[in-house]
C-alpha positions in Angstrom: 109.6 74.7 114.9 109.5 78.0 116.9 105.8 77.9 117.7 105.7 74.4 119.2 108.8 75.0 121.2 107.5 78.3 122.7 104.1 76.8 123.3 105.7 73.9 125.2 107.6 76.4 127.4 104.4 78.3 128.2 102.5 75.1 129.1 105.3 73.9 131.3 105.1 77.0 133.4 101.4 76.6 134.5 99.4 74.1 136.3 97.2 71.5 134.7 94.0 73.6 135.5 95.3 76.7 133.6 97.0 75.0 130.7 94.2 75.8 128.2 94.1 79.4 129.2 97.9 79.8 129.0 98.0 78.2 125.5 95.1 80.3 124.3 96.7 83.5 125.5 100.0 82.5 123.9 98.4 81.6 120.6 96.4 84.9 120.5 99.4 87.1 121.1 101.6 85.1 118.8 99.0 85.4 116.0 98.6 89.1 116.8 102.3 89.6 116.4 102.5 87.7 113.1 99.4 89.4 111.7 100.4 92.9 112.5 104.2 92.6 112.1 104.3 92.3 108.3 101.9 95.2 107.5 103.5 97.4 110.1 107.0 96.7 108.8 105.8 97.3 105.2 104.2 100.6 106.1 107.3 101.7 108.0 109.5 100.8 105.0 107.2 102.7 102.6 107.2 105.8 104.8 110.7 105.9 106.3 112.8 103.3 104.4 114.2 100.0 105.3 116.6 101.1 108.0 113.6 102.3 110.0 112.2 98.8 109.9 115.2 97.5 111.7 115.1 100.3 114.2 111.4 99.5 114.9 112.2 95.8 115.2 115.0 96.5 117.7 112.8 98.8 119.7 110.1 96.1 119.8 112.7 93.5 120.9 114.0 95.7 123.7 110.5 96.5 124.9 109.6 92.9 125.0 112.7 92.0 126.9 112.0 94.7 129.4 108.4 93.4 129.9 109.6 89.9 130.2 111.9 90.9 133.1 109.1 92.5 135.2 107.9 90.4 138.1 104.5 88.8 137.9 102.8 89.5 141.2 99.7 87.4 140.5 101.9 84.4 139.6 104.0 84.9 142.7 100.9 85.0 144.9 99.4 82.0 143.3 102.6 80.0 144.0 102.6 81.2 147.6 105.5 83.5 147.4 105.6 87.1 148.5 105.6 89.6 145.6 
């Protein structure tokens, strides 16, 4: 149930004219994360052990949170606000 909920949040943030592009970008990055996450975690576990997998996951989560907190100047300009 995570994918439909997140996809709904993405679609709700854009206008009707950009809904397809937003959903396509979300799906592409979601699939990229799912497709690369398992092999990357497996390789990390094989090379450095299981604790390293959790360190890598924590670093990825912190990096994603930092990126999510950055302002989106293009979105702000499209909505008529000053960046």
